[in-house]
N, C-alpha and C positions, 0 to 999 in steps of 0.2 A: 358168276354164280346165279342160277336161275331164281326168279322171284317165286315165293310161295303164294298160295291163294290168299292168305291173310295179308301179305304185303301188298298185293294188288288191291285189296279192299281197304287197306289202312287209310285213315284220314291223312290229308296232306301234312299236317303238323307232326305226324309221327313216322312217316315214310322216309327212308333214307334217300339222300340225293344220289344221282347216278354219277359215274366217272365223267361223263360228258358235261353234266351240269357243274360239277366241281371244277373241271378244267376251264369251263367258260367263266366261272367266278374268278379263278386265278388270273386268267387272261384279262378280264376287265379291271382287276386291281392293278395289274402291271401297266395297262394302257393308261389308266388315270394317274398312276404314279408319274408317268412321263408327260402326257399331254396336260393334265390338270395342274400339276405343280409348275411345269414350265410356263404355261400361259398365265397362271395367277401370279407367281412370284417374279417372273422375268418376262413381262408382257411385250416389251419392244423386241428383244431377240426372238421371241416366239413368232411375233408378227412378221419379222424380217426373214426368218429362216425355216420355219416349220414346213415340212418334216425333214429337212436337211438332205438325207440320202435320196429322196424321191423327188426333189425339187423344192421350190419355195412357193407353196400354194396360197398362203394367206395374204401375203403382200401383193399378190397379183389380182386381188378381188376387192379393191377399193382402198381408201385412205385409212391410216392408222387411227384407232380410237381406243385409248387405254381402258376406258370404262367397259366397252364391249369385250375386249380381249380378257380382262380380269373376270368379268361375269362368266364368260365361257369357261375359264379355268375353275372358278368357284362351283359351277354346275357340275363339271367333271369330278371335282374333289368330293362334292356331296354324293353323287352317284357311287363314287369309289368307296366312300366311307360305308355306305349301305352294302356294297359288295363285300367289303372286308368283314363286316358283321356277318354276312352270309357265309363266309368261310369259317368264321369262329363258331357260329351257331347254325349249321346247315339244316335246312328243312325244305320240303316241297313248297309249302306256302311262301316261304321267303324267296325261293328261287323263282316262283311264278310272279311274285310281286316285282322283283328285280328285273325279270325278263320282260314284263309289261313296260316298266319304266324305260329300260334300255331300248326296247323295240320302238316305242313311240319316239324317243329322242333319235334313234338311229335312222328310222324311216324319214322323219322330217329333215334331219341333217343331210341325208342322202338326196332327198327331193330338191333341197336348195342347191346343193353342189352340182348335181347332174344337169341342172338347168342353167348353170353358170360356168361352163367349161371353156367358153370362147377365148379366155385370156391365157389358157394353158397350152403348151405344146402337146401334141398327141400322146407322147410317152407319159407325161405328167398327168394328163387327163385320164388316161387309162389306169395309171397307178392310183389316182384318187378314187375312181369308181371301184376298183378292186378292194382297196383298203376299207372304204365305207361299206361295201357289200359284206366283207368279212365281219365287220362290227355288227351288222344286222344279223348275220348267221349266229354269232356268239349270243346275241340277245335272245334269239329264237330258241337256241339250245338250252337256255335257262328255263324256258316255259315248258318244254317237253320232258317228262319224267325219265323216259328211257329205262334201262336196266339198272338196278341198284347193285352195290357192291359192299362187301363187309369191310369195315375199317378196324 
């Protein structure tokens, strides 16, 4: 459904979120439900086996540190709680704020991992770069308003 002139000029806090933004919110909530809960509540299995189907990335990047693994999970759960709120109370301002937070985290997370691929076989390194790139694209999708839809 095309935007009206009033919708294009509406302040961020009253403008509806787009399908893309809403989908990105759903995806981030699902991601944190898996990554955040797993690393916070089951840190050793997370360290040993994440992400299971694509390899075991975390354990190949240094010794186990429960504190750091749980902090990683806590950070994901905090961002996930904010994304969940964004699903319940969707707004452009909320999506932009979440998009900024997820983008900063995603870019820094990507920057670390892309410079530490030497311990991974080529297929796992490729998988890691792709997964982290998708996370950044989801974050950017939250920032860009796009077309709105009626709900």
